[in-house]
Each structure stands twice: as C-alpha cells, then as structure tokens.
N, C-alpha and C positions, 0 to 999 in steps of 0.2 A: 323451292319455288322461286321463280324470277319472272318479272314482267317489265314492259316498257309502257309508259303512259300513252294511251290512245283516246283522244276526245273527238268524237265525230264532228266533222265540219269545222274543226279548229286546228288547222295544220301547223300553225306556229306553236301552239301549246302541245301538240302531239309529237313534235319532232325534237323534243328536248334530248340532248346528248346524255341520257341517264338511263340507268336500269335500277330496279329496286329488288332486293333479295330478302327472303325471310329464311332464317336458319334456326333450327331447334337443336339445342345441346341437352343431352340427358346424362346425368351423373348416375351411374349404376352402382357406385360405391357408397359407403356410409360416411366417408370423409369428404369434407368440402373440397372443391377443386377450383383452380384459377385457370382460365383459358383465354385465348385470344384468337379471333378469326381474322384472316387476312386474305385478300383477293387481289391478284394482279392480272391485268389483261393488256395485251398489246394492241396496237392500232392495226386492224385488219387491212387497211388501205395503205399501201406502201408510199412513203414520202419520196420526193425527187431524189434525195440523198441515198435512200435505200435502193432505188431503181438504178442509180449510177453505180453503186457498189456492186450490185448484182451483175450489171453489164460488164464491169471491169473484171469480175471474177470469171466470167465466161470467156474472157480473152486470155486469161492466164494459161500458160502451158505447163 
C-alpha cells in the first residue's frame, strides 16, 4: 500500500515531495529472520543534463 498526502484546500501541505509505504513481512519459518527493505526510485522528470545526453546520443552514428 502506498499513498501521497492530500489535504483538501491545503495545497502547500498536499504537495509534499513524499510518499508513504506500508510493508508487511511474514516469516513462515520457525527460525527468526533478519531482513532489510530497500526502495530506490529515479526522478521521472528528466534534468537538463539528461536531456542533453539524450540529444547527443541521438546524434551519434
């Protein structure tokens, strides 16, 4: 489950650059486990540098 905060009529508080996730881990073994959750997300909006790199790649022969 994931959500982004939305507070009606409060655009400043509703536009926080954050998302909240709820994860559930179930151990189906009798032995204790050690675990780590990791999430990595890229910026979906290309930066000027990425746009330049894409343009240069399109010029390569």
